[in-house]
C-alpha positions as CSV (number, residue, x, y, z in Angstrom):
1,M,28.2,-15.0,-4.8
2,S,28.9,-15.9,-1.2
3,E,26.3,-17.2,1.2
4,T,25.7,-16.6,4.9
5,F,23.4,-18.5,7.3
6,L,21.6,-16.5,10.0
7,K,19.0,-17.5,12.5
8,F,16.3,-15.4,14.3
9,D,13.0,-16.0,16.0
10,V,11.2,-13.6,13.6
11,V,12.0,-12.0,10.3
12,V,10.1,-8.8,9.5
13,I,10.2,-7.8,5.8
14,G,9.6,-4.0,5.4
15,S,10.2,-1.0,7.5
16,G,7.2,1.3,7.0
17,V,4.6,1.9,9.7
18,A,3.5,-1.7,9.9
19,G,7.0,-3.3,10.1
20,L,8.4,-0.7,12.5
21,N,5.3,-0.8,14.8
22,L,5.4,-4.6,14.9
23,S,9.1,-4.7,15.7
24,R,8.8,-2.3,18.6
25,L,5.8,-4.0,20.1
26,A,7.0,-7.7,19.8
27,D,8.1,-9.5,23.0
28,K,11.6,-8.2,23.8
29,N,12.8,-11.8,24.4
30,L,12.3,-12.5,20.6
31,S,15.2,-12.0,18.3
32,I,14.0,-10.1,15.3
33,A,15.6,-9.4,11.9
34,L,14.1,-6.3,10.3
35,V,14.9,-6.4,6.6
36,T,14.4,-3.4,4.3
37,K,15.2,-2.8,0.7
38,T,16.7,0.6,1.1
39,F,17.0,2.4,4.4
40,L,15.0,2.1,7.6
41,G,11.7,4.0,7.3
42,D,11.8,4.4,3.6
43,G,8.6,3.6,1.6
44,A,5.1,4.8,1.2
45,S,4.3,5.3,4.9
46,V,6.6,8.3,5.2
47,L,4.8,10.0,2.3
48,A,1.3,9.6,3.8
49,Q,-0.2,13.1,4.0
50,G,-3.8,12.6,5.3
51,G,-4.0,10.9,8.6
52,I,-5.6,8.1,10.7
53,A,-9.4,7.6,10.7
54,T,-10.4,7.0,14.3
55,V,-13.5,8.0,16.2
56,S,-12.7,10.5,18.8
57,L,-14.3,9.7,22.2
58,M,-14.4,13.5,22.7
59,N,-16.9,13.9,19.7
60,S,-20.3,12.9,20.9
61,R,-21.8,13.3,17.4
62,D,-19.5,10.6,16.0
63,S,-19.6,6.8,16.9
64,F,-18.0,3.5,16.1
65,A,-21.2,2.5,14.3
66,S,-20.9,5.5,12.0
67,H,-17.3,4.7,11.2
68,I,-18.2,1.0,10.5
69,E,-21.1,2.1,8.3
70,D,-18.9,4.5,6.3
71,T,-16.3,1.8,5.9
72,E,-18.7,-0.8,4.7
73,I,-20.5,1.6,2.3
74,S,-17.2,2.4,0.7
75,G,-16.3,-1.3,0.6
76,C,-19.3,-1.9,-1.6
77,G,-20.5,-5.2,0.0
78,L,-17.2,-7.0,0.4
79,C,-16.0,-5.8,3.8
80,N,-15.7,-8.4,6.6
81,H,-17.9,-7.0,9.3
82,N,-16.0,-8.6,12.1
83,I,-12.7,-7.1,10.9
84,V,-14.2,-3.7,10.3
85,E,-15.6,-3.6,13.9
86,F,-12.3,-4.9,15.3
87,C,-10.3,-2.2,13.5
88,V,-12.6,0.6,14.2
89,K,-12.9,-0.1,17.9
90,S,-9.2,-0.5,18.2
91,G,-8.6,3.0,16.8
92,P,-8.7,5.1,20.0
93,E,-6.1,2.7,21.7
94,V,-3.9,2.9,18.6
95,I,-4.0,6.8,18.8
96,Q,-3.2,6.8,22.5
97,D,-0.3,4.5,21.8
98,L,1.1,6.9,19.3
99,L,0.6,9.9,21.6
100,D,2.5,8.0,24.3
101,I,5.5,7.7,22.1
102,G,5.4,11.4,21.2
103,V,3.6,11.6,17.8
104,D,2.6,15.2,17.5
105,F,-0.9,15.4,16.0
106,T,-2.2,18.8,15.2
107,R,-4.0,20.7,18.0
108,S,-6.4,23.6,18.0
109,E,-5.2,27.1,19.1
110,T,-8.0,27.2,21.8
111,P,-7.0,27.1,25.5
112,E,-8.1,23.5,25.6
113,K,-5.7,22.5,22.8
114,N,-7.9,19.8,21.6
115,Y,-6.8,17.6,18.7
116,K,-8.0,18.9,15.3
117,L,-9.9,16.4,13.2
118,T,-10.4,16.7,9.5
119,K,-12.9,15.0,7.1
120,E,-12.2,13.1,3.8
121,G,-14.3,11.6,1.1
122,G,-16.7,8.9,2.3
123,H,-16.6,10.0,5.9
124,S,-19.8,11.3,7.6
125,H,-17.9,13.0,10.4
126,R,-14.6,14.7,11.1
127,R,-12.5,11.8,12.5
128,I,-9.1,12.0,10.8
129,Y,-6.2,12.6,13.2
130,Y,-3.4,14.3,11.3
131,S,-0.1,16.1,11.7
132,E,-0.4,19.0,9.3
133,D,0.0,17.4,5.8
134,T,3.0,15.1,6.8
135,T,1.3,12.6,9.1
136,G,3.3,9.6,7.8
137,R,6.6,11.4,8.5
138,A,5.4,12.3,12.1
139,I,4.6,8.6,12.8
140,I,7.7,7.2,11.1
141,D,10.0,9.5,12.9
142,R,8.8,8.4,16.4
143,L,8.7,4.7,15.4
144,L,12.3,5.0,14.3
145,L,13.4,6.4,17.6
146,E,11.8,3.5,19.4
147,V,13.1,0.7,17.1
148,R,16.7,1.9,17.0
149,D,17.0,1.6,20.7
150,L,15.9,-2.1,20.8
151,R,18.7,-4.6,21.4
152,N,16.6,-7.5,20.1
153,V,16.1,-6.0,16.7
154,A,18.8,-6.5,14.1
155,V,18.4,-4.1,11.1
156,F,19.4,-5.2,7.7
157,E,19.2,-2.1,5.4
158,H,19.9,-2.4,1.7
159,H,18.8,-6.1,1.7
160,T,16.2,-7.3,-0.8
161,V,14.4,-10.5,-0.1
162,I,14.4,-12.9,-3.1
163,N,12.1,-15.7,-1.9
164,L,10.5,-17.3,1.1
165,I,11.9,-20.7,2.3
166,K,9.6,-23.6,3.1
167,D,10.3,-26.8,4.8
168,N,9.0,-30.2,3.9
169,T,5.8,-29.6,5.8
170,N,5.1,-26.4,3.8
171,R,5.8,-24.2,6.8
172,I,7.6,-20.9,6.1
173,V,11.0,-21.0,7.9
174,G,12.9,-18.1,6.5
175,V,14.0,-16.1,3.5
176,Y,16.7,-15.8,0.9
177,V,18.1,-12.3,1.0
178,L,20.4,-10.3,-1.4
179,D,22.7,-7.8,0.3
180,T,22.7,-5.2,-2.4
181,E,25.9,-3.6,-1.2
182,T,28.1,-6.7,-1.1
183,M,25.9,-8.8,-3.5
184,A,26.1,-11.7,-1.0
185,I,23.2,-14.0,-0.6
186,K,22.1,-14.6,3.0
187,T,19.8,-17.5,4.1
188,V,17.9,-16.2,7.1
189,L,16.0,-18.8,9.1
190,A,13.2,-18.0,11.5
191,G,10.3,-19.4,13.3
192,S,8.0,-16.8,11.9
193,V,8.1,-14.5,8.9
194,V,6.1,-11.3,8.7
195,I,5.6,-9.6,5.4
196,A,5.1,-5.8,5.7
197,T,6.4,-4.8,2.3
198,G,3.6,-2.3,1.3
199,G,2.0,-1.9,-2.0
200,A,2.5,-2.3,-5.8
201,G,1.8,1.0,-7.4
202,K,4.9,0.7,-9.6
203,A,3.0,-1.8,-11.7
204,Y,1.4,1.3,-13.3
205,L,3.0,4.1,-15.4
206,Y,1.5,6.8,-13.2
207,T,1.5,6.3,-9.5
208,S,1.7,8.2,-6.2
209,N,3.8,5.4,-4.8
210,P,7.6,5.5,-4.3
211,D,10.0,3.4,-6.4
212,T,10.1,0.7,-3.7
213,A,6.4,-0.2,-4.2
214,T,7.0,-3.2,-6.4
215,G,4.7,-5.7,-4.8
216,D,7.6,-7.9,-3.5
217,G,5.7,-9.4,-0.5
218,I,2.5,-10.3,-2.5
219,A,4.6,-11.9,-5.3
220,M,6.9,-14.0,-3.0
221,A,3.9,-15.1,-0.9
222,Y,2.0,-16.2,-4.0
223,R,5.0,-18.1,-5.3
224,A,5.2,-19.9,-2.0
225,G,1.5,-20.9,-2.2
226,A,-0.3,-18.4,0.0
227,E,-3.7,-17.2,-0.8
228,I,-4.0,-13.8,-2.6
229,A,-7.3,-12.0,-2.5
230,N,-9.1,-9.1,-4.3
231,M,-6.2,-7.9,-6.5
232,E,-8.6,-6.4,-9.0
233,F,-9.4,-3.6,-6.5
234,F,-6.6,-1.2,-7.1
235,Q,-7.3,2.3,-5.9
236,F,-6.4,5.2,-8.1
237,H,-6.0,8.5,-6.2
238,P,-7.9,11.2,-8.0
239,T,-5.4,14.0,-7.4
240,C,-1.7,13.4,-8.1
241,L,0.2,16.6,-9.1
242,Y,0.5,16.9,-12.8
243,H,3.9,18.4,-13.5
244,P,7.0,17.0,-15.4
245,E,9.2,17.4,-12.3
246,A,6.8,16.2,-9.7
247,K,7.2,12.4,-10.5
248,N,4.7,11.0,-7.8
249,F,3.8,13.9,-5.6
250,L,0.3,13.5,-4.1
251,I,-2.2,16.3,-3.4
252,S,-3.9,14.9,-0.3
253,E,-7.6,14.2,-0.2
254,T,-7.7,16.5,2.8
255,V,-7.4,19.4,0.4
256,R,-10.9,18.4,-0.9
257,G,-11.9,17.7,2.7
258,E,-11.1,21.3,3.6
259,G,-13.1,22.7,0.7
260,G,-11.1,22.1,-2.5
261,I,-13.0,22.3,-5.7
262,L,-12.4,20.3,-8.9
263,R,-12.6,22.3,-12.1
264,H,-12.0,22.2,-15.8
265,K,-9.6,24.7,-17.3
266,N,-12.5,27.0,-18.0
267,G,-13.5,27.0,-14.3
268,N,-16.5,24.8,-14.6
269,R,-17.2,22.3,-11.8
270,F,-18.3,18.8,-12.6
271,M,-18.4,16.5,-9.6
272,K,-22.1,17.1,-8.8
273,K,-22.8,15.3,-12.1
274,Y,-21.3,12.1,-10.6
275,H,-22.2,12.1,-6.9
276,D,-24.4,14.1,-4.6
277,S,-21.3,14.6,-2.3
278,G,-19.5,16.3,-5.1
279,E,-15.7,16.5,-4.3
280,L,-16.3,14.5,-1.1
281,A,-17.5,11.5,-2.9
282,P,-15.6,8.2,-2.4
283,R,-12.2,8.1,-4.2
284,D,-13.2,5.6,-6.9
285,I,-16.1,7.8,-8.0
286,V,-13.9,11.0,-8.0
287,A,-11.1,9.3,-9.9
288,R,-13.5,7.8,-12.5
289,A,-15.1,11.2,-12.9
290,I,-11.8,12.9,-13.6
291,D,-10.7,10.1,-15.9
292,T,-14.1,10.4,-17.8
293,E,-13.9,14.2,-18.0
294,M,-10.3,14.1,-19.3
295,K,-11.2,11.6,-22.0
296,R,-14.4,13.6,-22.9
297,T,-12.6,16.8,-23.4
298,G,-9.1,15.6,-24.3
299,A,-7.6,17.5,-21.4
300,D,-4.1,16.5,-20.2
301,C,-5.2,17.3,-16.6
302,L,-7.9,19.0,-14.5
303,Y,-7.5,21.4,-11.6
304,L,-8.1,21.5,-7.9
305,D,-9.0,24.9,-6.5
306,I,-8.3,25.8,-2.8
307,T,-7.5,29.5,-3.4
308,H,-10.8,30.7,-1.7
309,K,-9.5,29.5,1.7
310,G,-6.8,32.2,1.7
311,K,-3.0,32.0,2.0
312,P,-2.7,32.0,5.9
313,F,-5.0,29.0,6.1
314,I,-3.4,27.2,3.2
315,K,0.2,27.7,4.4
316,K,-0.7,26.5,8.0
317,R,-2.9,23.5,7.0
318,F,-0.9,22.3,4.0
319,P,2.7,23.5,4.5
320,N,4.3,20.5,2.6
321,I,2.0,20.7,-0.4
322,Y,2.3,24.6,-0.5
323,N,6.1,24.4,-0.4
324,K,6.4,21.6,-3.0
325,C,4.1,23.4,-5.4
326,M,5.9,26.8,-4.8
327,E,9.1,25.0,-5.8
328,L,7.5,24.2,-9.1
329,G,6.1,27.6,-9.7
330,I,2.6,27.0,-8.5
331,D,1.2,29.2,-5.8
332,I,-1.8,27.2,-4.6
333,S,-3.1,30.3,-2.7
334,T,-3.7,32.0,-6.1
335,D,-3.3,29.2,-8.7
336,W,-5.3,26.1,-9.3
337,I,-3.4,22.9,-8.9
338,P,-3.1,20.7,-12.0
339,V,-4.1,17.1,-11.2
340,V,-4.5,13.6,-12.7
341,P,-5.5,10.3,-11.3
342,A,-2.7,7.9,-10.4
343,A,-2.3,4.3,-9.0
344,H,-2.3,4.7,-5.3
345,Y,-3.3,1.8,-3.1
346,S,-3.9,-2.0,-3.4
347,C,-7.0,-3.0,-1.5
348,G,-6.1,-6.7,-2.3
349,G,-3.1,-8.6,-1.2
350,I,-2.0,-11.6,0.9
351,R,-5.1,-13.0,2.6
352,V,-4.9,-13.0,6.4
353,D,-7.2,-13.6,9.3
354,I,-7.9,-11.4,12.4
355,D,-4.5,-12.5,13.8
356,G,-2.7,-11.5,10.6
357,K,-2.0,-15.2,9.8
358,T,-1.8,-16.2,6.2
359,S,-2.9,-19.5,4.7
360,L,0.7,-20.8,5.2
361,K,2.0,-21.8,8.6
362,G,4.7,-19.5,10.0
363,L,3.8,-16.6,7.6
364,F,2.0,-13.4,8.7
365,A,1.3,-10.2,6.7
366,C,0.2,-6.7,7.6
367,G,-0.1,-3.3,6.0
368,E,-0.9,-2.7,2.3
369,C,0.5,-6.0,1.2
370,S,-2.2,-7.8,3.2
371,S,-5.9,-8.4,2.5
372,T,-7.7,-8.3,5.9
373,G,-11.2,-7.7,4.9
374,L,-11.3,-4.1,6.1
375,H,-11.3,-2.4,2.8
376,G,-13.5,-4.7,0.7
377,A,-13.9,-3.3,-2.8
378,N,-12.7,0.2,-2.0
379,R,-10.7,1.6,0.8
380,L,-12.3,4.4,2.9
381,A,-9.8,7.3,3.1
382,S,-7.3,7.2,6.0
383,N,-8.3,3.7,7.0
384,S,-5.0,2.4,5.8
385,L,-2.7,3.7,8.5
386,L,-5.3,2.5,11.0
387,E,-5.2,-1.0,9.5
388,A,-1.4,-1.1,9.5
389,L,-1.2,-0.1,13.1
390,V,-4.0,-2.4,14.4
391,F,-2.8,-5.5,12.6
392,S,0.9,-5.0,13.3
393,R,-0.1,-4.6,17.0
394,R,-2.2,-7.8,16.7
395,I,0.6,-9.8,15.2
396,A,3.1,-8.6,17.7
397,S,0.9,-10.0,20.5
398,Q,0.7,-13.4,18.7
399,L,4.4,-14.0,17.9
400,K,5.4,-15.2,21.4
401,N,2.9,-18.1,20.8
402,E,4.6,-19.0,17.5
403,V,8.2,-19.5,18.7
404,V,10.0,-22.3,16.9
405,D,13.4,-23.6,17.8
406,V,15.2,-22.5,14.6
407,G,18.0,-24.9,15.6
408,M,15.7,-27.8,14.8
409,I,15.0,-26.6,11.2
410,R,16.6,-29.2,9.0
411,D,17.2,-29.9,5.3
412,I,17.0,-26.3,4.1
413,P,18.6,-26.0,0.6
414,Q,21.4,-23.5,0.2
415,W,21.0,-20.9,-2.4
416,E,22.5,-22.5,-5.5
417,A,23.5,-20.4,-8.5
418,S,26.7,-22.1,-9.7
419,W,25.3,-22.2,-13.3
420,V,24.5,-18.5,-13.7
421,K,26.7,-15.7,-15.1
422,P,27.0,-12.0,-14.4
423,A,24.7,-9.8,-16.5
424,E,26.6,-8.0,-19.2
425,E,23.8,-5.4,-19.6
426,T,20.5,-4.4,-18.0
427,I,18.6,-3.1,-21.1
428,L,16.2,-6.1,-21.0
429,V,15.3,-5.4,-17.4
430,H,14.6,-1.7,-17.9
431,H,12.8,-2.3,-21.3
432,N,10.5,-4.9,-19.8
433,W,9.8,-2.7,-16.7
434,D,8.8,0.2,-18.9
435,E,6.6,-1.9,-21.2
436,L,4.8,-3.7,-18.3
437,R,3.8,-0.4,-16.7
438,R,2.5,1.0,-19.9
439,V,0.6,-2.2,-20.7
440,M,-1.0,-2.0,-17.2
441,W,-1.9,1.7,-17.5
442,N,-3.4,1.5,-20.9
443,N,-5.3,-1.8,-20.4
444,V,-5.9,-2.4,-16.6
445,G,-6.5,1.2,-15.4
446,I,-9.6,3.0,-14.0
447,V,-12.0,1.8,-16.7
448,R,-11.6,-1.7,-18.0
449,R,-12.9,-3.9,-20.8
450,M,-12.6,-7.7,-21.4
451,N,-10.7,-7.3,-24.7
452,R,-8.2,-4.9,-23.1
453,L,-7.7,-7.3,-20.2
454,Q,-7.0,-10.2,-22.6
455,N,-4.6,-8.1,-24.6
456,A,-2.8,-7.1,-21.3
457,L,-2.5,-10.8,-20.3
458,K,-0.9,-11.7,-23.6
459,R,1.7,-9.0,-23.4
460,I,2.4,-9.7,-19.7
461,D,2.9,-13.4,-20.5
462,M,5.5,-12.5,-23.2
463,I,7.3,-10.1,-20.8
464,K,7.2,-12.8,-18.1
465,N,8.6,-15.6,-20.3
466,E,11.5,-13.3,-21.4
467,T,12.2,-12.2,-17.9
468,E,12.1,-15.7,-16.4
469,S,14.6,-16.9,-19.0
470,Y,16.9,-14.1,-18.1
471,Y,16.4,-14.6,-14.3
472,W,17.5,-18.2,-14.4
473,K,20.6,-17.5,-16.4
474,H,22.1,-14.5,-14.6
475,D,23.0,-13.3,-11.2
476,V,20.1,-11.8,-9.3
477,S,20.1,-8.0,-8.8
478,K,17.6,-5.7,-6.9
479,D,16.2,-4.5,-10.2
480,L,15.7,-8.0,-11.6
481,I,14.1,-9.2,-8.4
482,E,11.7,-6.2,-8.4
483,L,10.8,-6.7,-12.1
484,R,10.0,-10.4,-11.5
485,N,7.8,-9.4,-8.6
486,I,5.9,-6.7,-10.4
487,I,5.2,-9.0,-13.3
488,T,3.7,-11.5,-10.9
489,V,1.6,-8.8,-9.3
490,A,0.4,-7.5,-12.7
491,E,-0.6,-11.0,-13.6
492,L,-2.6,-11.4,-10.3
493,I,-4.4,-8.1,-11.0
494,V,-5.3,-9.1,-14.5
495,F,-6.4,-12.6,-13.5
496,S,-8.6,-11.2,-10.8
497,A,-10.1,-8.4,-13.0
498,M,-11.0,-10.9,-15.7
499,S,-12.7,-13.2,-13.2
500,R,-14.9,-10.5,-11.8
501,K,-17.7,-10.0,-14.4
502,E,-19.3,-7.0,-12.8
503,S,-18.5,-3.5,-11.7
504,R,-18.0,-3.1,-8.0
505,G,-16.0,-0.5,-6.0
506,L,-12.7,0.2,-7.6
507,H,-13.2,-2.4,-10.4
508,Y,-15.1,-0.9,-13.3
509,N,-15.6,-3.0,-16.4
510,S,-17.6,-1.3,-19.0
511,D,-18.6,-4.7,-20.5
512,F,-20.3,-5.4,-17.1
513,P,-21.2,-1.9,-15.8
514,N,-23.6,-3.1,-13.0
515,I,-23.1,-4.8,-9.6
516,N,-24.1,-8.4,-9.5
517,D,-25.3,-9.4,-6.1
518,K,-24.4,-13.0,-6.7
519,L,-20.7,-12.0,-7.0
520,A,-20.4,-10.4,-3.6
521,T,-17.5,-12.7,-2.7
522,D,-13.7,-12.3,-2.5
523,T,-11.5,-13.2,-5.5
524,V,-9.0,-15.7,-4.2
525,I,-5.9,-17.0,-6.2
526,F,-3.2,-19.4,-5.0
527,L,-0.7,-21.8,-6.4
528,P,-1.3,-25.4,-5.2
529,H,1.5,-26.8,-3.0
530,D,4.1,-29.0,-4.6
């Protein structure tokens, strides 16, 4: 493989909402390399259906205090209050910024044309700004228009980051990148590196996440020695469409927010048994209730009923969901929607402070790959886009203070792979990928037990050893890099879950079914520096 050296002020890894927003807001005098595994804007952000949780200053019944309280109740004792307050109070400014670049949030049909707000599980008021049921697409489209016009941003599509580069002071000074079209290795040096790589849902067999969600940023940050926090708190979305051709299509929480009812095949409701708020209970409770009811009855799926709202309302409010289901032969205005829980969102990740700084100099993180302290043990619905926008904005304002003369970076080793050989076949990569996801789903899912976690760790260790041996003997490829990363993330999830001997938020261990107030602290894992 050939090698190329490139130099920038900043490398941004990932082109979802966080990466794009940061790139457009950063000082225009900074040279930025925007690196993305596939094409610009691809990833989980564009699939976001729900919206952005933000207190509307026009709604006198809502307040910052209420949004803060809802977030911290959902976070089950692990939210960082200062971070929650910072994010919530930054919300109106973030919304205004999106409006200024032309994001088209849904408005009422009244003469005033006020913005419509919806409500989701865990929220005490309607405070979700949305664009029909394709909010992520609406935001991404506008951000793409902004970024593509920037002369200081060089876009590297179809480039997969292999590892972070550290100098002899343990400062992050760049990345090794694989160009997956030419298979060339590029050494990209920079004064600052920002990880905005999204989540890791592909660690599980069933997920709402796209194929790109392989935990790359979390894994590479961990290997470099950064602190990783709260990986045991993986959110399972209660309602992923159950259909052999649907793959990872999500039925937004806003369907329940607008009155959707969860039912058994016989029509019986069940959510009131689990929470006074019924279908509007926090996601972890709804997901666990569905999982419990499916196991109790042996059902392959349960059903979400929105038929009572009528076809005109459904087609207008949920056009994307309606059309997708119709393609699969499900008319959601007359038919119940078959649903199952699926891995959806990592509340843990690379530990950062209020400025988005990690524990390593020169390294920042934002979006789902980060652990800011906002979500605690369970993310409140629609706080994720808010967090990504707030922290990408915050980091952008900090980067001009982090400028390093990349010409002064010395003694960086070239990518060396003279001893490896081309892979003759990929069966090992595909087999290990499939086995890992099944191990995680069967042993580290919605309900956990210590013996299952121990079994998972043994199997993951075997998969890891086999994959590492293969990795160091063969040329790197996108699939191999992703497999190695998702194995690391799976390990971190299991290590974290085994260390938390209680049930809190998204982490439910039937061997320790209660909250232990003495354990209301973050789970932090890191590799010591060399």
